[in-house]
C-alpha positions as CSV (number, residue, x, y, z in Angstrom):
1,M,-15.7,4.1,-3.6
2,S,-15.4,0.8,-5.4
3,N,-12.0,-0.9,-5.1
4,P,-10.3,-2.1,-8.3
5,R,-11.0,-5.8,-8.8
6,N,-7.6,-6.6,-10.1
7,L,-5.8,-5.8,-6.8
8,K,-5.3,-7.7,-3.6
9,Y,-5.9,-6.1,-0.2
10,T,-4.8,-6.3,3.4
11,E,-6.4,-5.6,6.8
12,E,-4.0,-2.8,7.3
13,H,-5.6,-1.1,4.2
14,E,-2.8,-1.6,1.7
15,W,-3.4,-2.7,-1.9
16,L,-1.1,-4.8,-4.1
17,L,-0.9,-5.1,-7.8
18,V,0.8,-8.4,-8.8
19,E,2.8,-8.3,-12.0
20,G,4.8,-11.5,-12.2
21,D,7.2,-11.6,-9.3
22,V,6.9,-7.8,-8.6
23,V,4.1,-6.3,-6.5
24,T,3.2,-2.6,-6.4
25,I,2.0,-1.5,-2.9
26,G,-0.1,1.6,-2.0
27,V,-2.7,2.6,0.5
28,T,-6.4,2.1,-0.3
29,W,-9.1,4.8,-0.9
30,H,-10.5,3.9,2.5
31,A,-7.1,4.5,4.2
32,Q,-6.4,7.8,2.6
33,D,-10.0,8.9,3.3
34,Q,-9.5,8.1,7.0
35,L,-6.2,9.9,7.1
36,G,-7.3,13.1,5.5
37,D,-4.9,15.3,3.6
38,V,-1.5,13.6,3.3
39,V,1.4,15.9,3.9
40,F,4.4,13.6,4.1
41,V,5.3,10.1,2.9
42,D,8.4,8.3,4.2
43,L,9.4,5.4,1.9
44,P,12.3,2.8,2.2
45,E,15.4,2.8,0.1
46,V,15.7,0.7,-3.1
47,D,17.3,-2.7,-2.3
48,A,16.1,-2.7,1.3
49,D,14.9,-6.2,2.3
50,F,11.7,-6.8,4.3
51,A,9.8,-9.7,5.7
52,A,6.0,-9.9,5.5
53,G,4.5,-7.8,8.2
54,D,7.4,-5.3,8.4
55,V,6.9,-1.6,8.5
56,I,8.2,-0.2,5.3
57,G,7.3,3.5,5.7
58,E,4.9,6.1,7.1
59,V,2.2,8.3,5.8
60,E,1.7,11.6,7.7
61,S,-1.5,13.5,7.3
62,V,-3.2,16.5,9.0
63,K,-4.9,14.0,11.3
64,A,-2.4,11.3,12.1
65,V,0.8,9.3,11.3
66,S,0.2,5.8,10.0
67,E,2.7,3.1,9.3
68,I,2.8,1.3,5.9
69,Y,3.3,-2.5,6.1
70,T,4.4,-5.0,3.5
71,P,2.3,-8.1,3.4
72,V,5.0,-9.9,1.4
73,S,8.7,-10.6,1.8
74,G,11.2,-9.3,-0.7
75,A,13.5,-6.5,-1.8
76,V,12.4,-3.0,-2.8
77,V,13.0,-2.5,-6.5
78,E,11.4,0.9,-6.9
79,V,9.9,3.7,-4.8
80,N,7.5,6.4,-6.1
81,E,9.8,9.4,-6.2
82,E,6.8,11.5,-7.4
83,L,5.5,11.5,-3.9
84,D,8.4,13.7,-2.7
85,G,6.8,17.1,-2.9
86,A,3.5,15.8,-4.3
87,E,2.2,13.8,-1.3
88,D,-1.4,14.7,-2.2
89,L,-1.2,12.1,-5.0
90,V,-2.0,9.6,-2.3
91,N,-5.4,11.4,-1.8
92,Q,-6.0,12.2,-5.4
93,D,-5.1,8.9,-7.0
94,P,-4.4,6.2,-4.4
95,Y,-4.7,3.3,-6.9
96,G,-2.7,5.0,-9.6
97,D,-0.1,7.8,-9.3
98,G,-0.2,7.5,-5.5
99,W,1.4,4.1,-5.4
100,M,4.3,3.8,-2.9
101,V,6.8,0.9,-3.5
102,K,7.5,-2.0,-5.8
103,I,8.8,-5.2,-4.2
104,K,10.3,-8.3,-5.8
105,L,8.6,-11.2,-4.2
106,D,10.6,-13.8,-2.2
107,H,7.7,-16.0,-1.4
108,P,4.8,-15.8,-3.9
109,G,2.7,-18.1,-1.6
110,E,2.3,-15.1,0.8
111,L,-0.2,-13.6,-1.7
112,E,-2.7,-16.3,-0.8
113,A,-3.3,-14.6,2.5
114,L,-4.5,-11.4,0.9
115,M,-8.1,-10.4,0.3
116,S,-10.0,-9.9,-2.9
117,A,-11.7,-6.5,-3.5
118,E,-15.0,-8.0,-2.4
119,A,-13.6,-9.4,0.8
120,Y,-11.9,-6.1,1.6
121,E,-15.1,-4.2,1.1
122,A,-16.9,-6.6,3.4
123,F,-14.0,-6.1,5.9
124,C,-14.4,-2.3,5.8
125,E,-18.1,-2.5,6.1
126,G,-17.7,-4.7,9.2
127,G,-16.2,-1.8,11.1
128,E,-12.6,-3.0,11.0
């Protein structure tokens, strides 16, 4: 699966879409593929503040429970309510309807630590 070139990626297998000072975060195709069928998603409350590296939620699948991390600091401005009862969107459309949260950036410089699609693909091929 080719990863969208307009996104940024983390070593924890999250993707970020940067739109001004708001980032949308979800899990990558690789992550959902490793998890298997997603059966539950636990997301934070709107207005919750997080620092880069904090756990902001969990994804539960038939295989495992995995934590979702935020690579940026900021406040949650929106959560994907569609995932409540339609958790399989994470598997079906991880880069679209399966997004998880939107965070208003506190420190835009944190984005510089993220990987491009090409770097992320090399990371995954390296056996992370």
